[in-house]
Every structure is written in C-alpha cells, then in structure tokens.
N, CA and C atoms as an extended XYZ file, in Angstrom:
357
Properties=species:S:1:pos:R:3:atomname:S:1:resname:S:1:resid:I:1 pbc="F F F"
N         4.469       -9.088        5.600 N   MET     1
C         3.773       -8.185        6.499 CA  MET     1
C         3.943       -8.620        7.951 C   MET     1
N         3.714       -9.904        8.226 N   VAL     2
C         3.834      -10.424        9.591 CA  VAL     2
C         5.266      -10.273       10.086 C   VAL     2
N         6.227      -10.569        9.206 N   LEU     3
C         7.635      -10.486        9.597 CA  LEU     3
C         8.040       -9.057        9.946 C   LEU     3
N         7.526       -8.083        9.221 N   ILE     4
C         7.858       -6.683        9.483 CA  ILE     4
C         7.294       -6.248       10.829 C   ILE     4
N         6.047       -6.575       11.105 N   ILE     5
C         5.427       -6.206       12.385 CA  ILE     5
C         6.150       -6.892       13.535 C   ILE     5
N         6.448       -8.185       13.389 N   ASN     6
C         7.150       -8.904       14.441 CA  ASN     6
C         8.552       -8.357       14.650 C   ASN     6
N         9.217       -7.917       13.591 N   LYS     7
C        10.544       -7.311       13.702 CA  LYS     7
C        10.442       -6.022       14.505 C   LYS     7
N         9.405       -5.233       14.288 N   GLN     8
C         9.210       -3.998       15.044 CA  GLN     8
C         8.988       -4.300       16.524 C   GLN     8
N         8.204       -5.312       16.819 N   ILE     9
C         7.955       -5.697       18.219 CA  ILE     9
C         9.248       -6.168       18.859 C   ILE     9
N         9.992       -7.002       18.151 N   THR    10
C        11.258       -7.518       18.675 CA  THR    10
C        12.245       -6.379       18.925 C   THR    10
N        12.352       -5.447       17.980 N   ASP    11
C        13.259       -4.309       18.156 CA  ASP    11
C        12.871       -3.483       19.369 C   ASP    11
N        11.582       -3.259       19.549 N   LYS    12
C        11.098       -2.493       20.696 CA  LYS    12
C        11.434       -3.204       22.000 C   LYS    12
N        11.250       -4.530       22.036 N   MET    13
C        11.544       -5.299       23.247 CA  MET    13
C        13.040       -5.289       23.545 C   MET    13
N        13.892       -5.317       22.504 N   GLU    14
C        15.336       -5.296       22.723 CA  GLU    14
C        15.791       -3.978       23.326 C   GLU    14
N        15.098       -2.896       23.004 N   ARG    15
C        15.473       -1.586       23.546 CA  ARG    15
C        14.991       -1.402       24.977 C   ARG    15
N        13.988       -2.130       25.378 N   SER    16
C        13.474       -2.004       26.738 CA  SER    16
C        14.103       -3.067       27.628 C   SER    16
N        13.925       -2.914       28.927 N   THR    17
C        14.464       -3.899       29.865 CA  THR    17
C        13.455       -5.001       30.155 C   THR    17
N        12.249       -4.890       29.642 N   GLU    18
C        11.209       -5.879       29.883 CA  GLU    18
C        11.343       -7.041       28.909 C   GLU    18
N        10.939       -8.216       29.381 N   ARG    19
C        10.875       -9.375       28.500 CA  ARG    19
C         9.489       -9.449       27.895 C   ARG    19
N         9.440       -9.940       26.681 N   MET    20
C         8.160      -10.131       26.022 CA  MET    20
C         7.428      -11.264       26.731 C   MET    20
N         6.149      -11.108       26.985 N   PRO    21
C         5.396      -12.217       27.587 CA  PRO    21
C         5.510      -13.472       26.718 C   PRO    21
N         5.586      -14.631       27.378 N   LYS    22
C         5.791      -15.888       26.651 CA  LYS    22
C         4.748      -16.102       25.567 C   LYS    22
N         3.497      -15.813       25.893 N   LYS    23
C         2.433      -16.058       24.915 CA  LYS    23
C         2.652      -15.203       23.664 C   LYS    23
N         3.012      -13.938       23.841 N   ASP    24
C         3.279      -13.061       22.697 CA  ASP    24
C         4.494      -13.532       21.906 C   ASP    24
N         5.524      -13.953       22.644 N   TYR    25
C         6.750      -14.430       21.992 CA  TYR    25
C         6.467      -15.665       21.136 C   TYR    25
N         5.763      -16.643       21.722 N   PHE    26
C         5.477      -17.859       20.969 CA  PHE    26
C         4.544      -17.582       19.794 C   PHE    26
N         3.612      -16.656       19.954 N   LYS    27
C         2.716      -16.284       18.853 CA  LYS    27
C         3.532      -15.663       17.717 C   LYS    27
N         4.462      -14.777       18.080 N   MET    28
C         5.309      -14.130       17.076 CA  MET    28
C         6.149      -15.178       16.338 C   MET    28
N         6.746      -16.111       17.082 N   ARG    29
C         7.584      -17.140       16.463 CA  ARG    29
C         6.742      -18.079       15.599 C   ARG    29
N         5.526      -18.386       16.045 N   TYR    30
C         4.616      -19.224       15.258 CA  TYR    30
C         4.283      -18.537       13.932 C   TYR    30
N         3.903      -17.247       14.005 N   ASP    31
C         3.581      -16.491       12.796 CA  ASP    31
C         4.760      -16.452       11.827 C   ASP    31
N         5.969      -16.252       12.369 N   ASN    32
C         7.167      -16.224       11.522 CA  ASN    32
C         7.410      -17.580       10.862 C   ASN    32
N         7.221      -18.654       11.627 N   ALA    33
C         7.427      -19.994       11.075 CA  ALA    33
C         6.416      -20.297        9.974 C   ALA    33
N         5.161      -19.899       10.172 N   VAL    34
C         4.124      -20.113        9.153 CA  VAL    34
C         4.452      -19.290        7.907 C   VAL    34
N         4.843      -18.027        8.122 N   ALA    35
C         5.147      -17.150        6.988 CA  ALA    35
C         6.348      -17.648        6.188 C   ALA    35
N         7.321      -18.258        6.877 N   SER    36
C         8.510      -18.744        6.169 CA  SER    36
C         8.351      -20.190        5.690 C   SER    36
N         7.200      -20.823        5.998 N   GLY    37
C         6.934      -22.180        5.532 CA  GLY    37
C         7.634      -23.269        6.332 C   GLY    37
N         8.123      -22.950        7.511 N   ASN    38
C         8.805      -23.950        8.337 CA  ASN    38
C         7.773      -24.677        9.201 C   ASN    38
N         7.294      -25.806        8.695 N   GLU    39
C         6.205      -26.526        9.352 CA  GLU    39
C         6.602      -27.104       10.707 C   GLU    39
N         7.848      -27.572       10.833 N   ASP    40
C         8.292      -28.146       12.111 CA  ASP    40
C         8.276      -27.109       13.228 C   ASP    40
N         8.832      -25.941       12.930 N   LYS    41
C         8.837      -24.883       13.951 CA  LYS    41
C         7.426      -24.392       14.234 C   LYS    41
N         6.610      -24.290       13.210 N   ALA    42
C         5.229      -23.847       13.405 CA  ALA    42
C         4.493      -24.812       14.323 C   ALA    42
N         4.702      -26.104       14.108 N   LYS    43
C         4.059      -27.119       14.948 CA  LYS    43
C         4.549      -26.995       16.391 C   LYS    43
N         5.856      -26.790       16.566 N   TYR    44
C         6.421      -26.648       17.916 CA  TYR    44
C         5.812      -25.449       18.646 C   TYR    44
N         5.801      -24.288       17.992 N   TYR    45
C         5.290      -23.083       18.651 CA  TYR    45
C         3.776      -23.133       18.854 C   TYR    45
N         3.077      -23.804       17.970 N   LYS    46
C         1.639      -23.979       18.181 CA  LYS    46
C         1.403      -24.826       19.432 C   LYS    46
N         2.208      -25.869       19.608 N   GLY    47
C         2.109      -26.697       20.810 CA  GLY    47
C         2.412      -25.917       22.072 C   GLY    47
N         3.418      -25.050       22.004 N   ARG    48
C         3.749      -24.228       23.173 CA  ARG    48
C         2.626      -23.253       23.508 C   ARG    48
N         1.999      -22.698       22.485 N   LEU    49
C         0.861      -21.794       22.712 CA  LEU    49
C        -0.304      -22.534       23.353 C   LEU    49
N        -0.561      -23.741       22.895 N   GLU    50
C        -1.638      -24.538       23.483 CA  GLU    50
C        -1.321      -24.886       24.931 C   GLU    50
N        -0.068      -25.202       25.192 N   GLN    51
C         0.354      -25.514       26.557 CA  GLN    51
C         0.171      -24.301       27.466 C   GLN    51
N         0.518      -23.127       26.980 N   LEU    52
C         0.357      -21.915       27.786 CA  LEU    52
C        -1.106      -21.628       28.073 C   LEU    52
N        -1.971      -21.877       27.109 N   SER    53
C        -3.392      -21.603       27.345 CA  SER    53
C        -3.961      -22.561       28.384 C   SER    53
N        -3.405      -23.782       28.454 N   GLU    54
C        -3.844      -24.733       29.473 CA  GLU    54
C        -3.341      -24.342       30.856 C   GLU    54
N        -2.144      -23.755       30.917 N   ASP    55
C        -1.503      -23.419       32.184 CA  ASP    55
C        -1.633      -21.928       32.515 C   ASP    55
N        -2.706      -21.299       32.101 N   SER    56
C        -2.800      -19.848       32.233 CA  SER    56
C        -3.307      -19.384       33.591 C   SER    56
N        -3.124      -20.178       34.628 N   ASN    57
C        -3.503      -19.783       35.975 CA  ASN    57
C        -2.358      -18.967       36.571 C   ASN    57
N        -2.534      -17.654       36.795 N   PRO    58
C        -1.444      -16.815       37.286 CA  PRO    58
C        -0.887      -17.275       38.640 C   PRO    58
N        -1.757      -17.767       39.498 N   LEU    59
C        -1.284      -18.236       40.795 CA  LEU    59
C        -0.406      -19.466       40.624 C   LEU    59
N        -0.816      -20.373       39.753 N   LEU    60
C        -0.022      -21.566       39.490 CA  LEU    60
C         1.323      -21.185       38.876 C   LEU    60
N         1.314      -20.238       37.964 N   GLU    61
C         2.566      -19.771       37.360 CA  GLU    61
C         3.490      -19.189       38.427 C   GLU    61
N         2.931      -18.396       39.345 N   TYR    62
C         3.724      -17.802       40.416 CA  TYR    62
C         4.322      -18.878       41.315 C   TYR    62
N         3.506      -19.843       41.722 N   VAL    63
C         3.982      -20.905       42.611 CA  VAL    63
C         5.071      -21.724       41.921 C   VAL    63
N         4.870      -22.073       40.664 N   ASN    64
C         5.891      -22.830       39.936 CA  ASN    64
C         7.192      -22.054       39.814 C   ASN    64
N         7.090      -20.753       39.575 N   GLU    65
C         8.284      -19.909       39.477 CA  GLU    65
C         9.036      -19.871       40.807 C   GLU    65
N         8.299      -19.701       41.894 N   GLU    66
C         8.934      -19.655       43.216 CA  GLU    66
C         9.542      -21.001       43.593 C   GLU    66
N         8.854      -22.093       43.282 N   LEU    67
C         9.392      -23.419       43.579 CA  LEU    67
C        10.681      -23.683       42.813 C   LEU    67
N        10.759      -23.187       41.588 N   SER    68
C        11.963      -23.408       40.792 CA  SER    68
C        13.162      -22.658       41.356 C   SER    68
N        12.930      -21.622       42.143 N   LYS    69
C        14.015      -20.834       42.738 CA  LYS    69
C        14.595      -21.468       43.999 C   LYS    69
N        13.867      -22.375       44.624 N   LEU    70
C        14.274      -22.888       45.927 CA  LEU    70
C        15.601      -23.632       45.920 C   LEU    70
N        15.939      -24.308       44.862 N   ASP    71
C        17.184      -25.066       44.828 CA  ASP    71
C        18.317      -24.303       44.161 C   ASP    71
N        18.111      -23.036       43.855 N   ARG    72
C        19.146      -22.263       43.193 CA  ARG    72
C        19.920      -21.345       44.136 C   ARG    72
N        19.506      -21.281       45.385 N   GLY    73
C        20.165      -20.378       46.318 CA  GLY    73
C        21.485      -20.924       46.817 C   GLY    73
N        22.118      -20.174       47.692 N   ILE    74
C        23.373      -20.614       48.304 CA  ILE    74
C        23.125      -21.888       49.100 C   ILE    74
N        22.000      -21.938       49.786 N   VAL    75
C        21.621      -23.123       50.550 CA  VAL    75
C        20.395      -23.737       49.871 C   VAL    75
N        20.562      -24.931       49.331 N   ALA    76
C        19.447      -25.604       48.642 CA  ALA    76
C        18.421      -26.081       49.660 C   ALA    76
N        17.180      -26.111       49.245 N   THR    77
C        16.099      -26.578       50.110 CA  THR    77
C        16.259      -28.080       50.342 C   THR    77
N        16.293      -28.509       51.601 N   PRO    78
C        16.487      -29.940       51.874 CA  PRO    78
C        15.229      -30.753       51.574 C   PRO    78
N        15.433      -32.047       51.405 N   SER    79
C        14.308      -32.953       51.184 CA  SER    79
C        13.707      -33.347       52.537 C   SER    79
N        12.514      -33.919       52.493 N   GLU    80
C        11.846      -34.384       53.713 CA  GLU    80
C        12.694      -35.451       54.416 C   GLU    80
N        13.271      -36.356       53.627 N   ASP    81
C        14.105      -37.417       54.188 CA  ASP    81
C        15.324      -36.838       54.914 C   ASP    81
N        15.967      -35.859       54.299 N   TYR    82
C        17.130      -35.226       54.924 CA  TYR    82
C        16.733      -34.544       56.238 C   TYR    82
N        15.614      -33.843       56.238 N   LEU    83
C        15.155      -33.170       57.460 CA  LEU    83
C        14.849      -34.177       58.567 C   LEU    83
N        14.243      -35.304       58.203 N   ASP    84
C        13.951      -36.343       59.208 CA  ASP    84
C        15.233      -36.882       59.827 C   ASP    84
N        16.216      -37.161       58.988 N   LYS    85
C        17.500      -37.669       59.502 CA  LYS    85
C        18.165      -36.633       60.395 C   LYS    85
N        18.113      -35.387       59.991 N   PHE    86
C        18.725      -34.320       60.783 CA  PHE    86
C        18.020      -34.172       62.128 C   PHE    86
N        16.700      -34.176       62.111 N   SER    87
C        15.952      -33.985       63.359 CA  SER    87
C        16.158      -35.149       64.314 C   SER    87
N        16.376      -36.343       63.795 N   ASN    88
C        16.635      -37.501       64.649 CA  ASN    88
C        18.029      -37.456       65.270 C   ASN    88
N        18.935      -36.698       64.663 N   SER    89
C        20.310      -36.668       65.163 CA  SER    89
C        20.518      -35.692       66.318 C   SER    89
N        19.566      -34.795       66.558 N   ILE    90
C        19.711      -33.842       67.662 CA  ILE    90
C        18.513      -33.937       68.602 C   ILE    90
N        18.775      -33.636       69.871 N   GLU    91
C        17.693      -33.693       70.862 CA  GLU    91
C        16.726      -32.538       70.620 C   GLU    91
N        15.443      -32.859       70.572 N   GLY    92
C        14.423      -31.833       70.331 CA  GLY    92
C        14.334      -31.410       68.880 C   GLY    92
N        15.051      -32.108       68.014 N   GLY    93
C        15.109      -31.740       66.603 CA  GLY    93
C        13.789      -31.872       65.879 C   GLY    93
N        12.992      -32.880       66.255 N   PHE    94
C        11.714      -33.079       65.572 CA  PHE    94
C        10.800      -31.874       65.779 C   PHE    94
N        10.718      -31.398       67.021 N   LEU    95
C         9.872      -30.247       67.316 CA  LEU    95
C        10.370      -29.007       66.575 C   LEU    95
N        11.680      -28.803       66.593 N   LEU    96
C        12.268      -27.661       65.884 CA  LEU    96
C        11.980      -27.748       64.384 C   LEU    96
N        12.105      -28.944       63.826 N   MET    97
C        11.833      -29.125       62.406 CA  MET    97
C        10.370      -28.822       62.087 C   MET    97
N         9.457      -29.329       62.890 N   GLN    98
C         8.038      -29.088       62.659 CA  GLN    98
C         7.699      -27.602       62.765 C   GLN    98
N         8.297      -26.926       63.740 N   MET    99
C         8.065      -25.487       63.891 CA  MET    99
C         8.594      -24.732       62.672 C   MET    99
N         9.751      -25.140       62.174 N   SER   100
C        10.341      -24.488       60.998 CA  SER   100
C         9.477      -24.691       59.759 C   SER   100
N         8.989      -25.911       59.590 N   LYS   101
C         8.124      -26.190       58.443 CA  LYS   101
C         6.821      -25.407       58.546 C   LYS   101
N         6.268      -25.339       59.751 N   GLN   102
C         5.023      -24.599       59.962 CA  GLN   102
C         5.220      -23.112       59.652 C   GLN   102
N         6.349      -22.559       60.093 N   TYR   103
C         6.637      -21.149       59.842 CA  TYR   103
C         6.826      -20.906       58.334 C   TYR   103
N         7.526      -21.807       57.658 N   GLY   104
C         7.707      -21.673       56.212 CA  GLY   104
C         6.376      -21.720       55.478 C   GLY   104
N         5.500      -22.600       55.931 N   TYR   105
C         4.171      -22.700       55.326 CA  TYR   105
C         3.385      -21.411       55.543 C   TYR   105
N         3.488      -20.856       56.754 N   LYS   106
C         2.791      -19.603       57.059 CA  LYS   106
C         3.300      -18.483       56.153 C   LYS   106
N         4.609      -18.393       55.980 N   LEU   107
C         5.174      -17.363       55.102 CA  LEU   107
C         4.679      -17.532       53.668 C   LEU   107
N         4.622      -18.775       53.198 N   ALA   108
C         4.160      -19.028       51.839 CA  ALA   108
C         2.700      -18.610       51.668 C   ALA   108
N         1.867      -18.954       52.653 N   MET   109
C         0.444      -18.601       52.565 CA  MET   109
C         0.251      -17.085       52.616 C   MET   109
N         1.045      -16.399       53.425 N   GLU   110
C         0.943      -14.937       53.487 CA  GLU   110
C         1.352      -14.305       52.161 C   GLU   110
N         2.380      -14.854       51.529 N   GLU   111
C         2.818      -14.332       50.242 CA  GLU   111
C         1.740      -14.552       49.167 C   GLU   111
N         1.138      -15.726       49.162 N   ILE   112
C         0.067      -16.006       48.197 CA  ILE   112
C        -1.124      -15.086       48.456 C   ILE   112
N        -1.469      -14.893       49.708 N   LYS   113
C        -2.576      -13.989       50.042 CA  LYS   113
C        -2.276      -12.575       49.559 C   LYS   113
N        -1.041      -12.109       49.771 N   ASP   114
C        -0.653      -10.777       49.305 CA  ASP   114
C        -0.753      -10.675       47.789 C   ASP   114
N        -0.343      -11.718       47.082 N   ARG   115
C        -0.410      -11.720       45.622 CA  ARG   115
C        -1.858      -11.682       45.129 C   ARG   115
N        -2.727      -12.411       45.826 N   LEU   116
C        -4.127      -12.462       45.414 CA  LEU   116
C        -4.868      -11.160       45.704 C   LEU   116
N        -4.481      -10.465       46.766 N   THR   117
C        -5.186       -9.242       47.133 CA  THR   117
C        -4.554       -7.995       46.541 C   THR   117
N        -3.349       -8.102       45.962 N   ALA   118
C        -2.684       -6.948       45.352 CA  ALA   118
C        -3.385       -6.587       44.050 C   ALA   118
N        -3.545       -5.313       43.834 N   LYS   119
C        -4.200       -4.859       42.596 CA  LYS   119
C        -3.399       -3.819       41.905 C   LYS   119
C-alpha cells in the first residue's frame, strides 16, 4: 500500500518541474525502506528526517542556501585574509574594502528583510 502511494507521488513529481520537498522525499524513502525491510536505509532516512526537523528554520535554510552559492560563480567570494592582502597592496584599499563589505552586508540585510516581510 505504501509503495503504491509513494509511486503515485513520485510519478506526479516526475511529470512536474517542481522538486519534492526534502522532508516529503525522505519520509517517502523511509516508508519504502521500512516496507521492504531494509533496516539500514530506514535508519539513514529516519536520521535525515530528524535532522530536518532540527533545522526547520526557513530563514536559516535560506541563508545556508545562499552561502553555498557564493563560491560557485564565475568569481569566487574571497576570504578575509585575501581581502586584507589586496587592500594593503593598493593606496586607499582598506577604506574601499570596508565600504565594499559594508555595502554587501546592507544588501544581505535588505534581502533577508524582504524574505521575512514577503507573504
């Protein structure tokens, strides 16, 4: 019974362009593992479900997702050490670096505010 319902959900998700929410996906995989008697997989998916319930802060999920994107662009986000070395190599670089960091922080806070107030 569980396998048939989960197969219907999976088929529906494959036809749509949306991804199944992680919690639903792990619940489906957990149910399938229990139904098929695979204790190792059931234990794994149960752990993932517990982890998701602990990390269920939408703002935290958003911030983690955005942070993971920063090093994937054409230009990777530099480290603090790299920025310090760069700013020391040019005249007025420290002030420019601080202004850039301040502006980036402002943009991040505005984005978070927009996310929190969007309904």
